C-alpha positions as CSV (number, residue, x, y, z in Angstrom):
1,M,17.2,35.2,59.1
2,N,16.2,32.2,57.1
3,L,13.9,29.8,58.9
4,R,13.2,26.5,57.2
5,D,9.8,25.0,57.4
6,P,10.1,21.5,59.0
7,T,7.4,20.2,56.7
8,G,9.2,21.6,53.6
9,P,11.3,19.7,51.0
10,E,14.6,20.7,52.7
11,R,13.9,18.5,55.8
12,D,16.6,16.3,57.2
13,P,16.3,12.7,55.9
14,I,16.6,11.3,59.4
15,Q,13.9,13.5,60.7
16,Q,11.8,12.6,57.7
17,S,12.1,8.8,58.4
18,I,11.4,9.3,62.1
19,S,8.2,11.4,61.5
20,N,6.9,8.6,59.1
21,Q,7.0,6.0,62.0
22,P,4.0,5.4,64.2
23,Q,3.9,7.0,67.7
24,G,6.1,5.2,70.2
25,A,8.0,3.1,67.5
26,I,11.7,2.4,68.1
27,V,13.7,3.9,65.3
28,S,17.3,2.9,64.5
29,V,19.2,5.9,63.3
30,G,22.5,4.1,62.6
31,P,26.0,4.7,64.0
32,Q,26.7,8.2,65.2
33,P,30.2,9.6,64.8
34,H,32.1,10.4,67.9
35,P,32.4,14.2,68.5
36,D,36.2,14.0,68.4
37,E,36.3,11.8,65.3
38,G,37.2,14.5,62.8
39,R,39.7,16.2,65.0
40,T,43.4,15.6,64.7
41,D,44.8,17.0,68.0
42,I,48.0,15.9,69.6
43,G,46.4,14.0,72.5
44,R,44.6,11.6,70.3
45,S,47.7,10.7,68.3
46,R,49.6,10.1,71.5
47,R,47.1,7.4,72.5
48,R,47.7,5.5,69.3
49,R,51.4,5.1,69.7
50,S,52.8,2.2,71.7
51,V,55.3,3.2,74.3
52,E,58.3,1.0,75.1
53,P,58.8,0.5,78.9
54,V,61.9,2.0,80.4
55,L,62.1,-0.6,83.1
56,I,61.7,-4.4,82.7
57,D,61.4,-7.1,85.3
58,T,63.8,-9.9,86.0
59,A,61.8,-12.5,84.1
60,E,61.9,-10.3,80.9
61,V,65.7,-9.8,81.3
62,A,66.1,-13.6,81.7
63,T,64.0,-14.3,78.6
64,M,65.9,-11.7,76.5
65,L,69.2,-13.3,77.6
66,S,68.0,-16.9,77.4
67,M,69.0,-17.5,81.0
68,S,67.2,-18.3,84.2
69,T,65.8,-15.6,86.6
70,S,68.1,-16.9,89.3
71,W,71.1,-16.4,87.0
72,V,70.0,-12.8,86.4
73,Y,69.7,-12.0,90.1
74,R,73.1,-13.6,90.8
75,E,75.0,-12.0,87.8
76,A,73.3,-8.6,87.5
77,S,75.8,-6.7,89.5
78,K,78.7,-8.4,87.6
79,L,77.1,-7.4,84.3
80,G,76.8,-3.8,85.4
81,L,73.0,-3.9,85.6
82,K,71.7,-1.9,88.5
83,G,68.4,-3.2,89.8
84,Y,65.6,-1.0,91.1
85,K,63.7,-2.6,93.9
86,L,60.0,-1.9,94.1
87,G,58.3,-2.9,97.3
88,R,59.5,-4.4,100.5
89,G,60.6,-7.8,101.8
90,R,61.3,-11.0,99.9
91,N,58.6,-10.5,97.3
92,A,59.8,-7.1,96.2
93,K,60.0,-6.7,92.4
94,V,63.4,-5.9,90.9
95,L,63.4,-3.9,87.7
96,Y,66.2,-3.1,85.3
97,K,66.7,-0.4,82.7
98,R,66.1,-1.8,79.2
99,T,68.8,0.4,77.7
100,E,71.4,-1.0,80.2
101,V,70.5,-4.6,79.2
102,F,70.8,-3.8,75.5
103,K,74.1,-2.0,76.1
104,W,75.5,-5.0,77.9
105,L,74.2,-7.3,75.2
106,E,75.8,-5.1,72.6
107,Q,79.2,-5.3,74.4
108,Q,79.0,-9.1,74.2
109,K,78.9,-9.1,70.4
110,I,81.6,-11.1,68.6
111,Y,82.8,-9.3,65.5
């Protein structure tokens, strides 16, 4: 077993700078790396990716189609868009599948 003498030449430079300070002095050690910084596990890479939402609200559909929200509410069933109602009453939010909107939009393409 090799024990280093803390007063010897192999001492850590941070410890050396701390020990040279007067008693009770505040010492800035610098930025410390996060414990997971060097790791490349799957969970960390998932957090970096942006995820496209599956459902979008009526206002987003209206913006995508350059129409009003009232037009989207009125024409959605004619367009084949099925709405998903979240909540109760008059103020319930209606969401639509993004893929269905893009599919309908693609069908409207003029070749």
